[in-house]
Structure formats: C-alpha cells, structure tokens
LOPAVEX-593754 format. One line per 2 residues: number of its first residue (from 1); their letters; for each residue y negated, z negated, x of C-alpha. Coordinates in nm, 4 decimals, padded with zeros to 6 digits. Example, Ala and Ser with C-alpha at 12.3 -4.5 7.8 and 13.67 -1.06 7.14 Angstrom:
// LOPAVEX-593754
1	as	00.4500 -00.7800 01.2300; 00.1060 -00.7140 01.3670;
END
This chain:
// LOPAVEX-593754
1	mk	01.3327 06.7218 -25.2468; 01.6759 06.8235 -25.2610;
3	ki	01.8099 06.7060 -25.5859; 02.1888 06.6731 -25.7063;
5	pi	02.3327 06.8057 -25.9889; 02.5791 06.6424 -26.2595;
7	ll	02.7114 06.7514 -26.5185; 02.7698 06.5773 -26.8777;
9	aa	02.8707 06.6943 -27.2441; 02.7164 06.7348 -27.4893;
11	lf	02.7324 06.3786 -27.6572; 03.0411 06.1153 -27.6960;
13	vs	03.2473 06.1296 -28.0158; 03.2044 05.7620 -28.1365;
15	vs	03.5241 05.5335 -28.1740; 03.5827 05.3226 -28.3779;
17	av	03.6994 04.9827 -28.2895; 03.9899 04.8502 -28.3279;
19	aq	04.0696 04.5613 -28.1590; 03.9921 04.1406 -28.1080;
21	dg	03.7064 04.1674 -27.9680; 03.7717 03.8665 -27.6321;
23	hy	03.6592 03.7603 -27.2635; 03.9360 03.5349 -27.2450;
25	ig	04.2806 03.5194 -27.1982; 04.4292 03.3426 -27.5266;
27	ei	04.7472 03.2775 -27.7028; 04.9878 03.5203 -27.5781;
29	ps	05.1611 03.6637 -27.8953; 05.4877 03.5305 -28.0751;
31	ee	05.8286 03.7460 -27.9279; 05.9746 03.6760 -28.1860;
33	gl	06.1961 03.9763 -28.3656; 06.1043 04.2414 -28.0876;
35	fp	06.3037 04.3911 -27.8036; 06.2376 04.5693 -27.4950;
37	im	06.1736 04.9228 -27.4562; 06.2248 05.1282 -27.1945;
39	is	06.1821 05.4822 -27.1474; 06.4958 05.6038 -26.9536;
41	yd	06.4881 05.7621 -26.5878; 06.7316 05.9735 -26.6850;
43	la	06.5226 06.1884 -27.0322; 06.7737 06.4150 -27.1759;
45	kd	06.5948 06.8356 -27.1348; 06.4813 06.9625 -27.4208;
47	gv	06.4148 06.7337 -27.6339; 06.1399 06.6762 -27.9094;
49	td	05.9399 06.5056 -27.6332; 05.9649 06.7336 -27.3382;
51	cs	05.6470 06.8393 -27.2528; 05.8812 06.9799 -26.9221;
53	yl	05.7152 07.3437 -27.1028; 05.3727 07.2965 -27.0071;
55	ld	05.4878 07.2998 -26.6045; 05.4767 07.6738 -26.4986;
57	ap	05.7579 07.6127 -26.2584; 05.8103 07.6877 -25.9440;
59	ag	05.4654 07.4823 -25.8392; 05.2573 07.7577 -25.6544;
61	kh	05.4711 08.0395 -25.8106; 05.0832 08.1832 -25.8743;
63	gf	04.9432 08.1593 -25.5369; 04.7347 07.8457 -25.3727;
65	tr	04.4876 07.6732 -25.5456; 04.1705 07.8048 -25.5184;
67	ie	03.7908 07.7402 -25.7041; 03.5908 07.9855 -25.9165;
69	gq	03.2943 07.8103 -26.0608; 03.3549 07.4720 -26.1772;
71	hf	03.7104 07.4626 -26.1313; 04.0790 07.5038 -26.0122;
73	vn	04.2310 07.8426 -26.0530; 04.4916 08.0303 -25.9200;
75	da	04.6079 08.3994 -25.9532; 04.7580 08.3440 -26.2526;
77	gp	04.3608 08.1697 -26.3915; 04.2896 07.8236 -26.4649;
79	ir	04.4664 07.5327 -26.3506; 04.4261 07.1550 -26.4842;
81	fn	04.5518 06.8746 -26.2831; 04.7729 06.5815 -26.5332;
83	gv	04.9096 06.3023 -26.2442; 05.0327 05.9608 -26.1174;
85	ni	05.0086 05.8830 -25.7807; 05.3254 05.8481 -25.5591;
87	vg	05.2783 05.5895 -25.3830; 05.4261 05.3675 -24.9940;
89	ga	05.7988 05.3116 -25.0311; 05.8132 05.5471 -25.3832;
91	nf	05.7357 05.8652 -25.1157; 06.0449 05.8155 -25.0151;
93	ps	06.3231 05.7815 -25.3223; 06.7154 05.8184 -25.2251;
95	ke	06.7552 06.1956 -25.2691; 06.9189 06.0931 -25.6356;
97	qa	06.6640 05.9528 -25.7769; 06.4038 06.1987 -25.6137;
99	er	06.5583 06.4207 -25.8427; 06.5323 06.2104 -26.1422;
101	ma	06.1442 06.0755 -26.0155; 06.0325 06.4856 -26.0629;
103	kr	06.2570 06.5732 -26.3987; 06.1587 06.2706 -26.4661;
105	la	05.7781 06.2891 -26.4132; 05.7904 06.6778 -26.5431;
107	hl	05.9435 06.5769 -26.8415; 05.6433 06.3548 -26.9559;
109	gf	05.3880 06.6604 -26.8741; 05.2930 06.5099 -26.5255;
111	nm	05.2016 06.8794 -26.3411; 05.0776 06.6646 -26.0321;
113	vr	05.1620 06.3447 -25.7919; 04.9031 06.2254 -25.5401;
115	lh	05.0655 06.1055 -25.2403; 04.8744 05.7964 -25.1393;
117	ff	04.9630 05.5803 -24.9150; 05.2341 05.7283 -24.7209;
119	dl	05.0891 05.7143 -24.4085; 05.1740 05.3093 -24.3360;
121	sd	05.3449 05.1159 -24.5650; 05.1119 04.9812 -24.8604;
123	yn	05.0719 04.6197 -24.8437; 04.9711 04.5245 -25.2662;
125	fr	05.0516 04.2547 -25.4011; 05.4289 04.2812 -25.2129;
127	di	05.6060 03.9877 -25.0233; 05.9621 04.2528 -24.8988;
129	ye	05.7402 04.5099 -24.6236; 05.8393 04.9015 -24.6764;
131	kg	05.7692 05.1273 -24.4020; 05.5340 05.4606 -24.3929;
133	il	05.5998 05.8197 -24.2747; 05.4844 05.6780 -23.9848;
135	vn	05.6606 05.4388 -23.7208; 05.4695 05.1523 -23.5941;
137	dg	05.4176 05.1106 -23.2593; 05.0378 05.1471 -23.2285;
139	tf	04.9802 05.5720 -23.1755; 04.9322 05.6401 -23.5234;
141	lt	05.1535 05.9775 -23.4840; 05.4952 05.9009 -23.4319;
143	fd	05.7279 05.9705 -23.7703; 06.0126 05.8549 -23.8634;
145	pe	06.2777 06.0962 -23.8921; 06.4554 05.9355 -24.1987;
147	rq	06.1099 05.9086 -24.3883; 06.0386 06.1915 -24.2886;
149	dk	06.3278 06.3958 -24.5050; 06.3315 06.1925 -24.7841;
151	fd	05.8976 06.3243 -24.7803; 06.0243 06.6589 -24.8083;
153	ym	06.3149 06.5938 -25.0287; 06.1003 06.4304 -25.2806;
155	if	05.8328 06.7820 -25.2186; 06.0978 06.9761 -25.2722;
157	qf	06.1827 06.8363 -25.6060; 05.8488 06.8290 -25.7169;
159	kk	05.7816 07.1646 -25.5918; 06.1188 07.2639 -25.7764;
161	hg	06.0154 07.0967 -26.1017; 05.6685 07.2639 -26.1301;
163	iy	05.4678 06.9412 -26.0303; 05.1739 07.0281 -25.7320;
165	in	05.1265 06.7694 -25.4645; 04.7836 06.6279 -25.3882;
167	vn	04.8068 06.5016 -25.0536; 04.6152 06.1839 -24.9387;
169	lm	04.5585 06.1853 -24.5626; 04.4161 05.8342 -24.4703;
171	vg	04.4866 05.5274 -24.6499; 04.6749 05.2814 -24.4329;
173	rp	04.5817 05.3539 -24.0899; 04.3783 05.0351 -23.9611;
175	fk	04.0743 05.2602 -23.9471; 03.8084 05.2163 -24.2510;
177	gr	03.4218 05.2821 -24.0864; 03.5279 05.3003 -23.7787;
179	ng	03.6494 05.6405 -23.8424; 03.2884 05.7604 -23.9144;
181	fd	03.1642 05.7690 -23.5546; 03.4559 05.6576 -23.2968;
183	kd	03.5369 06.0177 -23.1938; 03.8836 05.8890 -23.0050;
185	iq	03.9952 05.7584 -23.4041; 03.8768 06.0623 -23.5241;
187	qk	04.0876 06.2864 -23.3279; 04.4032 06.0823 -23.3662;
189	ei	04.3502 06.1932 -23.7061; 04.3302 06.4854 -23.6570;
191	dy	04.6409 06.4957 -23.4623; 04.8127 06.3322 -23.7262;
193	ar	04.7127 06.6241 -23.9841; 04.8027 06.8862 -23.7255;
195	kl	05.1670 06.7020 -23.7347; 05.1543 06.6050 -24.1047;
197	ft	05.0517 06.9911 -24.1661; 05.2611 07.2320 -23.9723;
199	hv	05.6099 07.0255 -23.9894; 05.8383 07.3048 -24.1316;
201	np	05.9846 07.0690 -24.4824; 06.4186 07.2264 -24.4150;
203	yt	06.3824 07.2029 -24.7856; 06.1264 07.4452 -24.8725;
205	gl	06.1452 07.6705 -24.5527; 05.7687 07.6120 -24.4871;
207	tl	05.5477 07.3906 -24.3209; 05.2566 07.2076 -24.5423;
209	ad	05.0025 07.3933 -24.4386; 05.1382 07.7249 -24.5775;
211	ep	05.2581 07.5462 -24.9491; 05.1261 07.6412 -25.2567;
213	av	05.2715 07.3915 -25.3968; 05.0176 07.1823 -25.2564;
215	al	04.6966 07.2108 -25.4514; 04.4025 06.9424 -25.3161;
217	ve	04.3852 06.7384 -24.9717; 04.1971 06.4533 -25.0120;
219	ln	04.0541 06.3022 -24.6220; 04.0011 05.9891 -24.6907;
221	ne	04.1205 05.7190 -24.9848; 03.8117 05.4803 -25.0502;
223	na	03.6938 05.5110 -24.7113; 03.3507 05.5667 -24.5670;
225	vf	03.0517 05.4443 -24.3300; 02.8285 05.4219 -24.6125;
227	as	03.0552 05.1526 -24.8431; 03.1850 04.9870 -24.4758;
229	my	02.8476 04.8856 -24.3766; 02.6907 04.7881 -24.7133;
231	ra	02.9530 04.7146 -24.9477; 03.2149 04.4711 -24.7157;
233	qt	02.8276 04.3721 -24.5344; 02.9722 04.4322 -24.1883;
235	sl	02.8013 04.6275 -23.8274; 03.1355 04.8317 -23.7028;
237	np	02.9388 05.0123 -23.4339; 02.7685 04.7832 -23.2301;
239	dw	02.4388 05.0525 -23.1911; 02.4132 04.9421 -23.5908;
241	pt	02.1612 04.6963 -23.7578; 02.4230 04.4503 -23.9675;
243	yd	02.3717 04.3993 -24.2895; 02.1304 04.1074 -24.2157;
245	el	01.9424 04.2546 -24.0327; 01.8884 04.5098 -24.2395;
247	rk	01.8015 04.3010 -24.5282; 01.4891 04.1614 -24.3233;
249	ss	01.3906 04.5265 -24.2196; 01.1425 04.7914 -24.3479;
251	de	01.1782 05.0239 -24.6507; 01.1162 05.2777 -24.3718;
253	rr	01.3413 05.1642 -24.1063; 01.6284 05.1400 -24.4711;
255	me	01.5296 05.4920 -24.4965; 01.6095 05.5775 -24.1568;
257	vl	01.9799 05.3542 -24.1453; 02.0607 05.5392 -24.4545;
259	am	02.0390 05.8568 -24.3182; 02.2134 05.7900 -24.0154;
261	ye	02.5299 05.6387 -24.2157; 02.5247 05.9610 -24.4129;
263	ka	02.4977 06.1830 -24.1090; 02.7655 05.9731 -24.0001;
265	dr	02.9940 06.0411 -24.2916; 02.9320 06.4457 -24.3572;
267	dh	02.9907 06.5237 -23.9996; 03.2971 06.3561 -23.9791;
269	wn	03.4330 06.5201 -24.2721; 03.3200 06.8205 -24.2530;
271	rq	03.4208 06.8707 -23.8814; 03.8036 06.7171 -24.0740;
273	rd	03.7882 06.9892 -24.2842; 03.6822 07.2562 -24.0369;
275	vl	03.9890 07.1548 -23.8358; 04.2291 07.1692 -24.1699;
277	vn	04.1281 07.5042 -24.2696; 03.9977 07.7405 -23.9764;
279	el	04.2420 07.5128 -23.7000; 04.5650 07.4923 -23.9290;
281	gv	04.5079 07.7424 -24.1881; 04.5188 07.5108 -24.5267;
283	kv	04.4624 07.7745 -24.8083; 04.3390 07.4353 -25.0521;
285	pv	04.0287 07.2659 -25.1637; 03.9287 06.9295 -24.9740;
287	ag	03.7756 06.6632 -25.0598; 03.6271 06.3911 -24.8662;
289	tq	03.6710 06.0597 -25.0380; 03.5425 05.8775 -25.3584;
291	ad	03.2029 05.9656 -25.5178; 03.0604 05.6261 -25.4902;
293	yt	03.1984 05.5332 -25.1299; 02.8689 05.6733 -24.9943;
295	tl	02.6421 05.9496 -25.1644; 02.6861 06.2696 -25.2815;
297	wa	02.4747 06.3948 -25.0146; 02.7009 06.3227 -24.7913;
299	se	02.9859 06.5255 -24.9700; 02.8058 06.8307 -25.0110;
301	gm	03.0412 07.0063 -24.7645; 03.3290 06.8945 -24.9607;
303	dy	03.5006 07.1490 -25.1546; 03.5294 06.9027 -25.5309;
305	fd	03.4394 06.5810 -25.5943; 03.6358 06.2684 -25.6831;
307	kh	03.6366 05.9514 -25.8355; 03.8557 05.6025 -25.9075;
309	ay	03.7811 05.3452 -26.2002; 03.9738 05.0758 -26.3191;
311	wc	03.9187 04.8335 -26.6397; 03.9465 04.5181 -26.5920;
313	hp	04.0667 04.5717 -26.2557; 04.3057 04.2541 -26.0786;
315	sn	04.0940 03.9791 -25.9448; 04.3008 03.9778 -25.6156;
317	qr	04.5268 04.2714 -25.6120; 04.7000 04.1524 -25.2447;
319	dr	04.8335 03.8113 -25.3045; 05.0967 03.7851 -25.6198;
321	nn	05.0036 03.3921 -25.6589; 04.6466 03.4209 -25.7023;
323	wa	04.5213 03.6110 -25.9213; 04.3726 03.7062 -26.2470;
325	ir	04.2591 03.9487 -26.4681; 03.9918 04.0454 -26.8039;
327	nv	04.2217 04.0871 -27.1831; 03.9532 04.2470 -27.3100;
329	pm	03.9552 04.6005 -27.4895; 03.7621 04.9173 -27.3342;
331	vn	03.7772 05.0705 -27.6973; 03.5187 04.7570 -27.8322;
333	dt	03.2554 04.8253 -27.5188; 02.9461 04.9855 -27.7067;
335	lg	02.7897 05.1179 -27.3565; 03.1066 05.3280 -27.2747;
337	gt	03.3477 05.1092 -27.0422; 03.4470 05.3480 -26.7292;
339	lt	03.3867 05.6531 -26.9373; 03.0122 05.6732 -26.8808;
341	al	03.0315 05.6225 -26.5187; 03.2517 05.8438 -26.4674;
343	at	03.1169 06.1077 -26.5944; 02.8351 06.0930 -26.4822;
345	yr	02.9732 06.1378 -26.1101; 03.0751 06.4795 -26.1849;
347	ps	02.9142 06.7836 -25.9887; 02.7462 07.0806 -26.2207;
349	dr	02.9233 07.3453 -25.9476; 03.2211 07.2649 -25.8242;
351	py	03.5660 07.0876 -25.9870; 03.5884 06.7330 -26.0228;
353	tv	03.8928 06.5188 -26.0327; 03.9645 06.1327 -26.1299;
355	se	04.2486 06.0393 -25.8781; 04.3163 05.7112 -25.9263;
357	yn	04.2776 05.5815 -26.3165; 04.3861 05.2135 -26.4800;
359	hp	04.3779 04.9189 -26.7233; 04.5988 04.7118 -26.5454;
361	fp	04.8750 04.4505 -26.7236; 04.8861 04.2319 -26.7878;
363	nl	04.5661 04.3299 -27.0433; 04.7267 04.2904 -27.3238;
365	yg	04.4981 04.6764 -27.4109; 04.6536 04.8540 -27.1513;
367	ae	04.8128 05.1038 -27.4004; 04.4445 05.1638 -27.4526;
369	gq	04.3646 05.3379 -27.1202; 04.5149 05.6124 -27.0487;
371	pm	04.4707 05.8134 -27.4010; 04.1017 05.7499 -27.3889;
373	lh	04.0527 05.8940 -27.0439; 04.2215 06.2147 -27.1066;
375	ay	04.0665 06.2505 -27.4805; 03.6983 06.2064 -27.2845;
377	ga	03.8203 06.4471 -26.9554; 03.9503 06.6884 -27.1644;
379	fq	03.6283 06.7145 -27.4031; 03.3993 06.6589 -27.0387;
381	dw	03.6155 06.9545 -26.9249; 03.7222 06.7215 -26.6384;
383	dg	03.9631 06.9426 -26.3740; 04.2361 06.6355 -26.2712;
385	li	04.3506 06.3938 -26.4233; 04.5729 06.0860 -26.2296;
387	gh	04.6958 05.7184 -26.3081; 04.7157 05.4600 -26.0711;
389	ay	05.0076 05.4814 -26.0302; 05.3434 05.5601 -26.1106;
391	hn	05.5503 05.3802 -25.8407; 05.4894 05.1408 -25.4948;
393	rq	05.8669 05.1083 -25.4265; 06.1082 05.3145 -25.2327;
395	dv	06.3343 05.2061 -25.5410; 06.1847 05.4361 -25.8484;
397	ep	06.3599 05.3362 -26.0759; 06.2306 04.9225 -26.1617;
399	dn	06.3568 04.7109 -26.4996; 06.0885 04.5443 -26.4741;
401	la	05.6585 04.5453 -26.4086; 05.6644 04.4662 -26.0075;
403	yh	05.2678 04.5229 -26.0177; 04.9239 04.5709 -26.1614;
405	it	04.8452 04.8534 -26.1847; 05.2250 05.0383 -26.2020;
407	ya	05.3929 05.1669 -26.5031; 05.7320 05.3989 -26.4216;
409	sr	05.9091 05.1124 -26.6406; 05.5434 05.0284 -26.8425;
411	td	05.6330 05.1971 -27.1761; 05.2919 05.0460 -27.3433;
413	al	05.1173 05.2883 -27.0842; 05.3721 05.5877 -27.0450;
415	ah	05.4453 05.6070 -27.3960; 05.1586 05.7930 -27.4202;
417	si	05.1769 06.0227 -27.1603; 05.3191 06.3202 -27.3973;
419	ac	05.0696 06.2912 -27.6590; 04.7918 06.2881 -27.3112;
421	at	04.9948 06.6187 -27.1583; 04.9355 06.7897 -27.4903;
423	mf	04.5786 06.6667 -27.4561; 04.4753 06.7741 -27.1499;
425	lr	04.7068 07.0303 -27.0321; 04.7281 07.2372 -27.3687;
427	kd	04.3853 07.1446 -27.4308; 04.4709 06.9895 -27.8211;
429	vd	04.1132 06.8045 -27.7001; 03.8808 07.1282 -27.6660;
431	ds	03.6023 07.1173 -27.3665; 03.2372 07.0532 -27.5316;
433	kd	03.0781 07.3822 -27.5763; 02.7264 07.1933 -27.5012;
435	qy	02.6093 07.1017 -27.1714; 02.3416 06.9149 -27.0240;
437	vq	02.2625 06.9196 -26.6722; 02.0684 06.6506 -26.5117;
439	hf	01.9289 06.6077 -26.1593; 01.8865 06.3120 -25.9422;
441	pr	01.6223 06.3857 -25.6795; 01.7544 06.1708 -25.3448;
443	kv	01.4488 05.9453 -25.4058; 01.6377 05.8313 -25.7048;
445	fq	01.9102 05.6807 -25.5114; 01.7497 05.5551 -25.2160;
447	dq	01.5257 05.3507 -25.4905; 01.8272 05.2258 -25.6166;
449	wk	01.9712 05.1309 -25.2341; 01.6438 04.9464 -25.1412;
451	kr	01.6732 04.7222 -25.4022; 01.9567 04.6339 -25.4382;
453	l	01.9448 04.5073 -25.0011;
END
C-alpha cells in the first residue's frame, strides 16, 4: 500500500495562555488615552529596525532556486522565504509607490512576495472594481499594456531590493474545477502561462522564465477537481456522478470516483508543469495547489507542497456588509489551533510552504498570529511562510484598514515583522534536532473520505 510520509518536529514547546478566553465579541475596550500608530510607508534606511540586511540583494544573485533533499537552495546554500501576498490591484501600483513598497518590505525583513490574484480582478470585500493584468474580453489571453508595465516595474523593484517572487498562475479566471478535465480550458491556461513567462520585462531585460528572482510557481490557487466536487458538492462534469448520487453509492463506487478525481488533478498538474519546465524553460520549483484541496497522492509529481490556514476566518469575505468573526485567542487553544494541522501536511521528502496565513481583523488577538507562525515554522524547519496579505488595492499606501486580511496599515500585525524575520531568516529560533516521520497509508484517507460523504 502506497504511503505518504509526513515529517513532524519532536514536540511543540509549551505555551502559557496569556489572553482571556472568549467565545463571543464582548464590549470593545475604551479608546480613552490611546492614539493611532502608523508604520511609515517611507522607512529610513539603516535604522535600528531595518532588517534589509537579512536580504541578499538583488534577488537571484546566487542563481535559481532549486531543491536539495527537503529544502530550497541556491548557489549560496539553503534559503528560506519570509513573505507577504500582493493581491489584486496591489500588483499594479504607481512607480513611486512600487519603489516605496519594495523598500518598506525589505526594511521589515520580507524576502518574498506571492503575486496573487493578478490575472483578473480580486473581487473580495470591495465595492470598487479594479482590473487585473488581463483585459476582460472573454478570451482570458489579452494583456493590458499599462497594467503589464506597472507589473513589470514592481517586479524590478522587488528584485532590486532582494525580494523573491512567487508567481501564482490560476486564481481569478472562472475555470475552477472545470480546468481539471476540460481540455480547452487547460489549453487557455497554457497559452496564458506562455504569454506571461515569455514576455520580456523592459526593466530587468529578462523573461519570467529566465528571471532568477522568480523562486516559486504555483499552478492553481485553492482549486482542484476534488475540492470542487466534494467541498462545493457540485458536479461540473456531466459524465461524473453528482454529490447526492455519490452519497448513495457503494463504498467500491466511491473509491472508483475518488481515483477518477485524483487522476484528473494529477494529469492536469503534471501536464501544466511539463509545459512550464520543458517548453517555456521555467527553472524553479512548481506546486499544484494547496494540499488539502485534493489528496496528497494527486500532488506527488509536484516539486513541493503548500498549505493555507487562517485562525478565525471571517464568515463571509465577499460581502462587506454581512460578515461575522470569532474573537478568540489561538494561544489558549489546547489543540494547537492552526499549527498542528499545518504540521501534519509537511512532507518528509520535499520542501513545505505556508503561502497564506492570517489571524484576521478585527479579532482583538490578531497580533499573536505571525509571531506564533514564525516561531513554530522555524522550529518545525518549514521552508516558506507567506502572510496573507499585504494589500489588495492599487493604492498600496492606505491610511485605514479596508479588508479583514490585509495589513499594510495594520500596526498590531506589521509591528512584529522584525521579530518574525529574525526568528525565521536569521534562525533566532533554532529548528528541532529531533524528527519523527508518520506514514499515512492511503486507506486511512479513503476511510475518512467515505465517512464524510
């Protein structure tokens, strides 16, 4: 029986609960005597808080990121990535703001940005539509030249300041689920990737395929046939059983369908990766989608595994007038909150990243999120930690909080960036010297899947 090995550090260090336990939002503390604190968008270089010394600018100076054993390396040795997501319109700032954003992120110790939701507009929690890099003409292949230029200049600035790039390919286009089996959609994805990776950036003189500042590529964001059929409980393929039909079927039939879902995802991602690497010349590690959106066996052909997690995620992130959020500290969670689940997905034979993480606002305990993630991520020897998100608007210098999960202007979260960078990049928190490998037989997953139907 094929098994997937998962690597865990020896034992979580104990944490004392310091926050009051709460399961509802009570009275908001008085603001009497308080005053606003804003971390400048134009931070002075060489100050005591400047962590840009942890970055080896320009990004890519030591060659392309590759994999040796369980970890990412380049010509200078092992490399970890401490990053933030740049979402939606934030991928197209003015040139002046792009310069300040890159400088600010380097100052705060971020050596990676995950370019996310730049294909089409990020529609979450907004009233104002902001375009993506694609013209919304129905072809999903026409690039807006003005947006492309801003995108190129932003990448140039990130590279200049020592910040690596994670390119997130399929996010906003309306292909989710169907791209696992629809050959026409799969070809559109390939055509889009070809245009994106073969375009020459006039500011760097390189294509993304030949750019050593590009460190990682993700094929799909939170998207797989398995997730679409099982989580959404819909049937996107008329030749496949509906969710209700599957619930009423035999265990043998359920396992046949599971194998069909896995094969669709595996074949899709393997083909996409093959085109990127062997046709377009992409030279860096490639991931399929987040580990819990499909089975780990479907992702075996990918170079590394990735996961997302949120503590107290808002109940409705797309409607700014109708949402709820729990006001509970994770430090008091006796089961380890998000951290134990994240640890169980870490593979023993390849690198592991967490490319989205947050304790969203207005949870009053949100300041705990990034320090806890970075302390445990360093201890568990993970390879990349990427907060979600820096910002999701074209104006990347907001003077207010516009979204639950952005923190360009969220001082309680951003103020810990320096400690997080030193813990994870400088390794002020050492990794565990004891490791345990737990093997999960395929049958364990199959049994759990059958029970949930």
